[in-house]
C-alpha positions as CSV (number, residue, x, y, z in Angstrom):
1,M,89.5,121.0,76.2
2,D,87.3,118.3,74.7
3,V,86.2,115.5,77.0
4,F,84.8,112.1,76.0
5,I,82.6,110.2,78.5
6,G,82.0,106.5,77.9
7,S,80.0,103.9,79.8
8,S,77.8,100.9,79.2
9,K,74.2,101.4,78.2
10,E,73.2,100.6,81.8
11,G,75.7,103.2,83.0
12,E,74.4,106.0,80.7
13,P,72.5,107.8,83.5
14,I,75.7,107.9,85.6
15,A,77.6,109.2,82.5
16,K,75.1,112.1,82.2
17,K,75.6,112.9,85.9
18,V,79.4,112.9,85.4
19,Q,79.0,115.3,82.5
20,E,76.9,117.6,84.6
21,S,79.4,117.5,87.5
22,L,82.4,118.1,85.3
23,Q,80.6,120.9,83.5
24,D,79.6,122.6,86.7
25,Y,83.3,122.7,87.7
26,L,85.1,123.4,84.4
27,K,82.3,125.5,82.9
28,H,83.2,127.1,79.5
29,R,86.7,125.7,79.6
30,A,85.6,122.3,78.3
31,S,83.1,120.7,75.9
32,F,81.8,117.1,76.4
33,T,80.7,114.2,74.3
34,V,78.9,111.3,75.9
35,W,79.1,108.1,73.9
36,S,75.3,108.1,73.3
37,D,75.4,111.7,71.8
38,N,75.8,110.7,68.1
39,F,79.4,109.7,68.7
40,F,79.3,106.6,66.5
41,A,79.3,107.5,62.7
42,L,77.0,105.6,60.4
43,N,78.4,102.8,58.2
44,V,81.5,102.4,60.4
45,S,82.1,99.8,63.1
46,A,82.2,100.7,66.8
47,F,85.8,99.6,66.9
48,E,86.8,101.8,64.0
49,N,84.9,104.7,65.4
50,I,86.7,104.5,68.7
51,C,90.1,104.0,67.2
52,K,89.8,106.9,64.8
53,K,88.1,109.4,67.1
54,S,90.1,108.7,70.3
55,A,93.0,110.9,69.4
56,F,90.7,113.8,68.8
57,Y,89.9,114.2,72.5
58,D,92.0,115.9,75.2
59,F,90.6,113.7,78.0
60,A,88.4,110.7,78.4
61,V,86.4,109.5,81.4
62,L,85.2,105.9,81.3
63,I,82.6,104.7,83.8
64,G,82.7,101.2,85.1
65,T,79.3,100.3,86.7
66,K,78.4,97.0,88.2
67,D,76.5,95.6,85.2
68,D,77.5,91.9,85.0
69,A,77.8,89.0,87.4
70,S,80.9,86.9,86.5
71,T,82.3,83.7,87.9
72,I,86.1,83.8,88.0
73,R,87.9,80.7,89.4
74,S,84.7,79.5,91.1
75,D,84.2,82.9,92.8
76,R,81.3,85.2,92.0
77,Y,81.9,88.9,91.3
78,M,80.1,91.9,90.0
79,T,82.0,93.3,87.1
80,M,82.0,96.3,84.7
81,R,81.1,95.8,81.1
82,D,84.0,94.5,78.8
83,N,83.6,97.4,76.3
84,V,84.3,100.0,79.1
85,L,87.6,98.4,79.9
86,F,88.4,98.0,76.2
87,E,87.7,101.7,75.5
88,Y,89.8,102.6,78.6
89,G,92.7,100.8,76.9
90,I,92.2,102.5,73.5
91,F,92.0,106.0,75.0
92,S,95.0,105.3,77.3
93,G,97.0,104.4,74.2
94,A,95.8,107.2,72.0
95,I,95.9,110.2,74.4
96,G,97.9,108.8,77.3
97,R,97.2,107.3,80.7
98,S,97.5,110.7,82.4
99,K,94.6,112.0,80.4
100,T,92.4,108.9,80.6
101,F,90.3,108.3,83.7
102,I,88.2,105.3,84.8
103,L,85.6,105.9,87.4
104,I,84.6,102.7,89.0
105,E,81.5,101.9,91.1
106,K,82.3,100.5,94.5
107,G,82.0,96.8,94.6
108,A,83.0,96.2,91.0
109,K,85.9,93.8,90.5
110,V,89.0,95.6,89.1
111,P,91.3,93.7,86.6
112,S,94.6,92.7,88.1
113,D,96.4,94.7,85.3
114,L,95.2,97.9,87.1
115,D,96.7,96.9,90.5
116,G,98.9,99.5,91.9
117,I,97.1,102.4,90.2
118,T,95.1,104.8,92.4
119,L,91.6,104.7,90.9
120,P,88.6,106.7,91.8
121,F,85.7,104.6,93.2
122,F,82.3,106.1,93.6
123,E,79.1,105.2,95.5
124,N,75.9,105.5,93.6
125,D,74.8,108.8,95.3
126,V,75.0,112.3,94.0
127,D,77.4,113.8,96.6
128,D,80.0,111.1,96.4
129,L,79.9,111.1,92.6
130,K,80.3,114.8,92.4
131,K,83.3,114.7,94.8
132,K,85.0,112.2,92.6
133,C,84.3,114.3,89.5
134,I,85.8,117.4,91.0
135,N,89.0,115.4,91.7
136,I,89.1,114.4,88.1
137,A,88.3,117.9,86.9
138,Q,91.2,119.3,89.0
139,R,93.5,116.7,87.5
140,M,92.4,117.7,84.0
141,E,93.2,121.4,84.8
142,Q,96.7,120.4,85.9
143,E,97.3,118.3,82.7
144,S,96.0,121.0,80.4
145,K,98.8,123.2,81.5
146,I,101.5,120.9,80.1
147,S,102.2,119.3,76.7
148,R,103.0,115.6,76.4
149,I,104.4,113.6,73.5
150,S,101.4,112.0,71.8
151,L,100.4,110.1,68.6
152,M,100.3,113.5,66.8
153,P,103.6,115.4,66.3
154,S,102.8,118.9,67.4
155,T,104.6,118.7,70.8
156,A,107.8,117.2,69.3
157,S,107.7,119.7,66.4
158,A,107.4,122.6,68.8
159,I,110.3,121.4,70.9
160,S,112.5,121.0,67.8
161,Y,111.4,124.4,66.4
162,Y,112.4,126.0,69.7
163,Q,115.7,124.2,70.1
164,N,116.8,124.6,66.5
165,F,115.6,128.0,65.7
166,L,113.9,130.2,68.4
167,K,116.5,129.5,71.2
168,P,119.7,130.3,69.2
169,V,118.1,133.2,67.3
170,S,116.7,134.8,70.4
171,E,120.2,134.7,72.1
172,I,122.0,136.1,69.1
173,L,119.4,138.9,68.5
174,Y,119.4,139.9,72.2
175,C,123.2,139.8,72.7
176,E,124.6,140.9,69.4
177,K,121.7,143.0,68.1
178,R,122.7,142.5,64.5
179,I,120.9,141.0,61.5
180,V,121.8,140.9,57.7
181,V,119.2,142.1,55.2
182,G,120.1,142.0,51.5
183,G,123.8,141.9,52.2
184,S,123.6,144.9,54.6
185,E,124.0,144.8,58.3
186,K,121.3,146.3,60.5
187,T,121.0,146.9,64.3
188,V,118.0,145.4,66.2
189,D,116.6,147.0,69.4
190,P,115.2,144.1,71.5
191,G,113.0,146.7,73.3
192,T,110.9,147.5,70.3
193,D,111.9,145.1,67.5
194,K,110.1,141.8,68.1
195,L,110.4,138.4,66.4
196,E,106.8,137.5,65.5
197,I,105.9,133.9,65.0
198,I,102.9,133.5,62.7
199,L,100.9,130.3,63.2
200,P,99.2,129.2,60.0
201,S,95.4,129.2,60.0
202,V,95.3,126.0,57.9
203,L,97.6,123.0,57.9
204,K,98.9,121.6,54.6
205,E,101.4,118.9,53.5
206,D,103.6,121.7,52.2
207,L,103.5,125.1,54.1
208,K,106.4,126.8,52.3
209,P,104.3,128.2,49.4
210,S,101.8,129.6,52.0
211,A,104.7,131.2,53.9
212,T,106.0,132.8,50.6
213,V,102.6,134.2,49.7
214,F,102.1,135.6,53.2
215,T,105.4,137.4,53.4
216,R,105.3,138.8,49.9
217,K,101.7,140.0,50.4
218,H,102.8,141.9,53.5
219,N,106.1,143.2,51.9
220,Y,108.6,141.2,53.9
221,V,112.1,140.4,52.6
222,E,114.5,137.7,53.5
223,A,116.9,138.3,56.4
224,A,119.1,136.3,58.7
225,V,121.2,136.2,61.8
226,L,124.8,134.9,61.3
227,S,126.4,132.4,63.5
228,N,129.1,129.8,63.3
229,P,128.6,127.3,61.7
230,R,125.3,128.3,60.2
231,S,122.9,131.2,59.6
232,Y,119.3,131.4,60.7
233,P,116.9,132.8,58.0
234,F,113.6,134.6,58.7
235,Y,111.7,137.6,57.2
236,Y,112.1,141.4,57.8
237,K,110.2,144.6,57.2
238,D,111.3,148.2,58.1
239,C,108.2,150.0,59.5
240,G,110.0,153.3,60.2
241,T,109.6,153.5,64.0
242,K,110.4,149.8,64.4
243,Q,111.6,146.8,62.5
244,R,109.5,143.7,62.2
245,L,111.1,140.3,62.2
246,L,108.9,137.4,61.3
247,D,108.9,133.6,60.9
248,I,106.3,131.0,59.9
249,P,106.9,127.5,61.4
250,T,106.6,125.4,58.2
251,C,107.5,122.3,60.3
252,L,103.8,122.1,61.2
253,N,103.3,120.4,57.9
254,S,104.2,117.2,59.7
255,S,101.0,117.4,61.7
256,S,99.0,117.6,58.4
257,I,100.8,114.5,57.1
258,A,100.3,112.6,60.4
259,I,96.5,113.4,60.5
260,D,96.0,112.1,57.0
261,L,97.9,108.9,57.9
262,F,96.0,108.5,61.2
263,I,92.5,108.7,59.7
264,G,93.5,106.7,56.7
265,K,92.6,109.4,54.2
266,D,91.5,107.9,50.9
267,F,89.6,110.9,49.5
268,V,90.0,114.5,48.2
269,G,88.7,117.2,50.5
270,E,88.5,117.9,54.2
271,T,86.2,116.5,56.8
272,E,85.1,118.2,60.0
273,E,87.1,115.7,61.9
274,M,90.3,116.6,60.0
275,R,89.7,120.3,60.5
276,M,89.3,119.8,64.3
277,H,92.4,117.6,64.5
278,C,94.4,120.4,62.6
279,E,93.1,123.1,65.0
280,K,94.1,121.0,68.0
281,E,97.6,120.5,66.6
282,I,98.0,124.3,66.1
283,I,96.8,125.0,69.6
284,N,99.1,122.4,71.1
285,F,102.1,123.7,69.1
286,K,101.3,127.2,70.4
287,N,101.0,126.1,74.0
288,T,104.2,124.2,73.9
289,I,106.1,127.1,72.3
290,S,104.7,129.5,74.8
291,Y,105.8,127.4,77.7
292,L,109.3,127.1,76.4
293,I,109.5,130.8,75.6
294,E,108.4,131.8,79.1
295,R,111.4,129.9,80.6
296,D,113.9,131.4,78.2
297,D,115.1,134.9,79.4
298,Y,116.1,135.9,75.9
299,A,113.1,134.6,74.0
300,K,110.5,136.0,76.3
301,E,112.0,139.5,75.7
302,L,111.8,139.1,71.9
303,V,109.3,136.6,70.7
304,V,105.5,137.1,70.2
305,I,103.1,134.5,68.8
306,T,100.3,135.5,66.5
307,K,97.7,133.5,64.6
308,E,97.7,134.2,60.9
309,Q,94.0,135.4,61.0
310,E,94.9,137.9,63.8
311,Y,98.0,139.4,62.1
312,K,97.9,143.2,61.9
313,E,100.1,145.6,59.9
C-alpha cells in the first residue's frame, strides 16, 4: 500500500515521526511519501499536484499541529494550518474518507464540519504519537482487505465482470460440465480443468487485439458455454491430460481510459505516474475478483487468476 503523509512546514518533524511509527508497524507492506520528499513536481502548482496525485495513494495521513493563533468570534484559539485541512478534503474526495486520516495535536481547534467524527488527537510526545499511529496502521490493514468504489473504475469493472461472466460460467461449468468447441461438445472435469483468468500486464484503451495475439500465440481456440438466453465465450486448449479454459478481462480498458481522463493527458507516451496508476488498477481488480470468487462455491472450485507475465504452458 502507498501512504501519503502531509503536514505544515512546522509540522514536518511530526510527519517524519509518524512515518517511522507507521513503518515500524506495517514494515514491508507499505511505502511512504512525506509531502517534503519531492512530492511536488516542477512547473506545476501545488493545487494541481495535490489534485492529480491524490488518487494514486491508497491512504493519506494529514497532521494538524497547533501552528496558528486565530481569533474566531472574539475568542482566541490555536488552529492547524489551512492547507492541512484543504488537503484532508482533497484526499477524502479522491480516495475516500475511510482511507484518509487526520491526526490532530491536542489543543488545536477542530472545524465544526468534523463534529461527530471520531478523530485521533495526539500529545507531542513519542509514546502517545506512536500509540495513535498504531491505531491508524491497524485501520489501514482492515481497509486494505476490502475494495471500495473510487474515482477509478477497477472495483466496479471487477464486480460487473464477476456478475456477468464468472458467476454464470462457473455455475454452468460445474453443474453441466459441458462446453462447445468448434461446433463439437466436450466434457469438462471441474477437478482438473480450470478456468484461468489472465490479467494483462499493460492497460490499453483497446485490449481486444492484445487478447487475440495472446490466445493465438499460445494456441487457444474459441469456445463457449451455452445458456438461455445467451452463450458465454472464452478460449480453449486441449493439453492431453487436461483441458485449459482461459479468459482475458478486456473490460479493464475502462481503467486506461479513466486514467488518461483523470490526469488530463495531452501527450503521446506514458509517464511513471500513469504506469503506477495502471498497476494499481490491475491489483485492485485482482483483489476484488479474488474476494468475490472466494465467496462463490462454484467459482472457487474452478477459477484461478494469473498475471500475463506469470503465465506458464
